[in-house]
C-alpha positions in Angstrom: -49.0 10.1 -22.3 -46.7 7.2 -23.1 -43.5 7.1 -24.9 -43.5 7.0 -28.7 -42.9 3.6 -30.2 -42.7 2.1 -26.6 -43.6 -1.5 -27.5 -41.2 -1.4 -30.5 -38.4 -0.1 -28.4 -38.9 -3.0 -26.0 -38.6 -5.4 -28.9 -35.4 -3.9 -30.1 -34.0 -3.9 -26.5 -34.6 -7.5 -26.3 -32.9 -8.2 -29.6 -29.8 -6.2 -28.3 -29.6 -8.0 -25.0 -29.9 -11.4 -26.6 -27.4 -10.6 -29.2 -24.8 -9.4 -26.7 -25.4 -12.4 -24.4 -24.9 -15.0 -27.1 -22.2 -13.3 -29.2 -20.2 -12.2 -26.1 -18.1 -9.1 -25.2 -15.4 -7.4 -27.2 -16.4 -8.5 -30.7 -16.4 -6.3 -33.8 -19.4 -4.2 -34.5 -20.0 -6.2 -37.8 -20.5 -9.3 -35.7 -23.3 -7.7 -33.7 -24.8 -6.2 -36.8 -25.0 -9.7 -38.4 -26.5 -11.2 -35.3 -29.1 -8.4 -35.0 -30.0 -8.9 -38.6 -30.6 -12.6 -37.9 -32.7 -11.9 -34.7 -34.9 -9.5 -36.4 -35.5 -11.8 -39.4 -36.3 -14.7 -37.0 -38.8 -12.5 -34.9 -40.6 -11.1 -38.0 -39.5 -7.5 -37.3 -39.8 -5.5 -40.6 -36.4 -3.8 -41.1 -33.8 -2.6 -43.7 -30.1 -3.0 -43.1 -27.9 0.0 -44.0 -30.6 1.5 -46.3 -29.2 4.5 -48.5 -30.6 7.8 -47.3 -30.0 10.4 -50.0 -29.3 14.2 -49.6 -29.8 16.0 -52.8 -29.3 19.6 -53.9 -31.1 20.9 -56.9 -32.2 17.4 -57.8 -28.6 16.0 -57.9 -27.2 13.6 -55.3 -24.9 15.4 -52.9 -24.4 12.8 -50.1 -25.6 9.5 -48.9 -26.0 8.3 -45.3 -26.3 4.7 -44.1 -27.9 4.0 -40.7 -27.3 0.5 -39.3 -31.0 -0.4 -39.3 -34.4 1.2 -40.0 -37.1 -0.8 -38.3 -40.8 -0.6 -39.1 -39.8 2.2 -41.5 -40.0 4.4 -38.5 -37.1 3.8 -36.0 -33.4 4.3 -36.8 -31.1 1.8 -34.9 -27.5 2.6 -34.7 -24.9 0.0 -33.3 -21.5 0.7 -31.6 -19.2 -1.8 -30.1 -17.0 0.6 -27.9 -15.3 -0.2 -24.6 -16.2 3.4 -23.4 -19.1 5.7 -23.0 -20.7 7.3 -26.0 -19.6 10.6 -27.0 -21.5 13.6 -28.5 -20.3 12.8 -32.2 -22.0 9.5 -32.0 -25.3 11.1 -31.0 -24.9 13.6 -33.8 -24.5 10.9 -36.2 -27.9 9.4 -35.2 -29.5 12.8 -35.3 -28.2 13.2 -38.9 -30.1 10.0 -39.8 -33.3 11.2 -38.2 -33.2 14.6 -39.7 -32.5 13.1 -43.2 -35.3 10.5 -42.9 -37.7 12.6 -40.9 -38.1 9.8 -38.3 -39.1 10.7 -34.8 -37.2 8.1 -32.9 -33.7 6.7 -33.0 -31.9 4.2 -30.6 -28.2 4.5 -30.2 -26.9 1.2 -28.7 -23.4 0.3 -27.4 -22.7 -3.3 -27.1 -19.1 -2.9 -26.2 -19.5 -2.5 -22.3 -20.4 -5.2 -19.7 -24.2 -4.5 -20.3 -25.9 -3.0 -23.4 -26.3 0.6 -23.1 -29.2 2.1 -25.3 -30.1 5.8 -25.7 -33.5 6.8 -26.9 -33.2 9.9 -29.1 -36.5 11.8 -29.9 -36.2 14.0 -33.0 -38.6 16.9 -33.4 -38.8 19.2 -36.4 -38.0 22.8 -35.5 -38.4 26.2 -37.1 -35.0 27.4 -38.2 -33.6 30.9 -39.0 -31.1 32.3 -41.4 -29.0 35.4 -40.4 -26.7 37.0 -42.9 -24.3 39.9 -42.5 -22.3 41.1 -45.5 -21.6 44.5 -44.3 -17.8 44.2 -44.2 -18.0 43.5 -48.0 -20.3 46.5 -48.9 -18.7 49.1 -51.1 -15.3 47.3 -50.8 -15.2 43.9 -52.4 -14.9 44.2 -56.2 -13.9 42.5 -59.5 -13.3 38.8 -59.4 -13.4 38.6 -55.7 -16.9 40.0 -55.7 -18.1 37.6 -58.4 -16.8 34.6 -56.4 -18.2 36.0 -53.2 -21.7 36.3 -54.7 -21.5 32.6 -56.0 -20.3 31.4 -52.5 -23.3 33.1 -51.0 -25.7 31.6 -53.5 -24.3 28.1 -52.7 -24.8 28.7 -48.9 -28.3 29.9 -49.4 -29.1 27.0 -51.7 -27.9 24.5 -49.1 -29.9 26.2 -46.4 -33.1 26.4 -48.6 -33.2 22.7 -49.1 -31.8 21.3 -45.9 -32.0 24.3 -43.4 -29.6 23.5 -40.5 -29.0 21.1 -37.7 -26.7 18.5 -39.5 -23.4 17.6 -37.9 -20.1 19.0 -39.4 -19.4 16.1 -41.6 -22.6 16.2 -43.4 -22.9 20.0 -43.5 -19.4 20.2 -45.1 -20.4 17.6 -47.8 -23.5 19.6 -48.7 -21.6 22.9 -48.8 -18.8 21.6 -51.0 -21.3 20.0 -53.4 -23.3 23.4 -53.5 -20.0 25.1 -54.4 -19.2 22.8 -57.2 -22.8 23.3 -58.4 -21.7 27.1 -58.8 -18.7 26.0 -60.8 -16.3 27.0 -58.1 -13.0 25.4 -57.6 -12.1 24.6 -54.0 -9.0 23.5 -52.1 -9.6 21.8 -48.8 -7.3 22.2 -45.8 -4.5 24.3 -47.4 -1.1 24.4 -45.8 0.0 27.5 -43.9 2.9 28.6 -41.8 2.6 29.7 -38.2 4.9 32.4 -37.1 6.1 33.6 -33.6 8.7 36.2 -32.9 9.8 36.2 -36.5 10.3 32.5 -36.7 8.2 29.7 -38.2 6.9 27.5 -35.5 4.7 25.2 -37.4 3.6 24.5 -41.1 0.5 22.4 -41.3 -3.0 22.1 -42.8 -5.7 24.5 -41.6 -9.4 23.7 -41.3 -10.9 25.7 -44.1 -11.7 25.9 -47.9 -10.0 28.3 -50.3 -12.3 29.1 -53.2 -10.9 30.0 -56.6 -7.6 30.7 -54.7 -9.0 34.0 -53.6 -11.5 33.6 -50.7 -11.4 31.6 -47.5 -14.5 29.8 -46.3 -14.7 28.5 -42.8 -17.6 26.2 -41.7 -18.8 25.1 -38.3 -22.0 23.1 -37.5 -24.1 23.0 -34.3 -22.3 26.0 -32.7 -24.6 28.4 -30.7 -23.2 31.4 -32.7 -20.6 32.4 -35.4 -18.1 34.3 -33.4 -15.5 31.6 -33.0 -15.8 31.0 -36.8 -15.3 34.6 -37.7 -12.2 35.0 -35.5 -10.8 31.8 -36.9 -11.6 32.9 -40.5 -9.7 36.1 -40.0 -6.8 34.2 -38.6 -6.8 31.9 -41.5 -7.1 34.8 -44.0 -4.0 36.4 -42.5 -2.0 33.1 -42.5 -2.9 32.5 -46.2 -2.4 36.3 -47.2 -5.9 36.6 -48.5 -8.1 39.6 -47.9 -11.6 38.1 -48.2 -13.5 35.4 -46.6 -16.8 33.9 -45.4 -17.7 32.3 -42.1 -20.7 30.1 -42.2 -22.1 28.3 -39.1 -25.0 25.8 -39.6 -26.0 25.9 -35.9 -28.6 24.1 -33.8 -31.4 26.4 -34.5 -29.9 29.2 -36.7 -27.6 29.4 -39.8 -25.3 32.4 -39.7 -23.3 33.7 -42.8 -20.9 36.5 -42.4 -18.7 38.2 -45.1 -15.1 38.8 -43.8 -12.6 41.4 -44.7 -9.0 41.2 -43.7 
């Protein structure tokens, strides 16, 4: 059984090789993008340049992704011009485009080295799972904190219901922040907190979490295998911010996990 879109891939590889040969090395990504656009037009390849790919929640626009090219309405082509090897975050970016569009194939091309480096990424839809554990809240959280906690849970569930899991951290955070605002919740991103050692302040800096309605901490991760690191980090941040309640949410590769936290 052959590779999917094998002939189309050969055409796009030819485009990339010819563009790098003529444009040369060490140029900006935009130069390669414009040259690829010209090559695709000249050779009659159907494509769209930076088409908006919308992510919605409850019928409202939550976030927009812009792949460099979509060819034959089937293949995402993402360009880089980096004098180094590709790193995982760049692969995640392409996976985000494929998941959003539902395309099977993406090409991640780096034109910043001596020869064009092209990675074929095949995206397959999976069955995802959601695991929730709110036991630490049971019979303990009350009053305003309980009401806020219920709305946070609804926001997380709404994001999962429409988009499951598998997006990278940047996209996952955009979706969750939007879902929280849909629940009319006020959020503060990256609050500043002191770090103490032996009775002395050793640092005062932003920490990687959201504070919801000034009462609950929400920590988010994406593509982690489990939620344990997130739980530990959330408890640490709660202590630093002097808050008793929190939520750890991991939108993992195959499973989303939501845990209520109690300090």
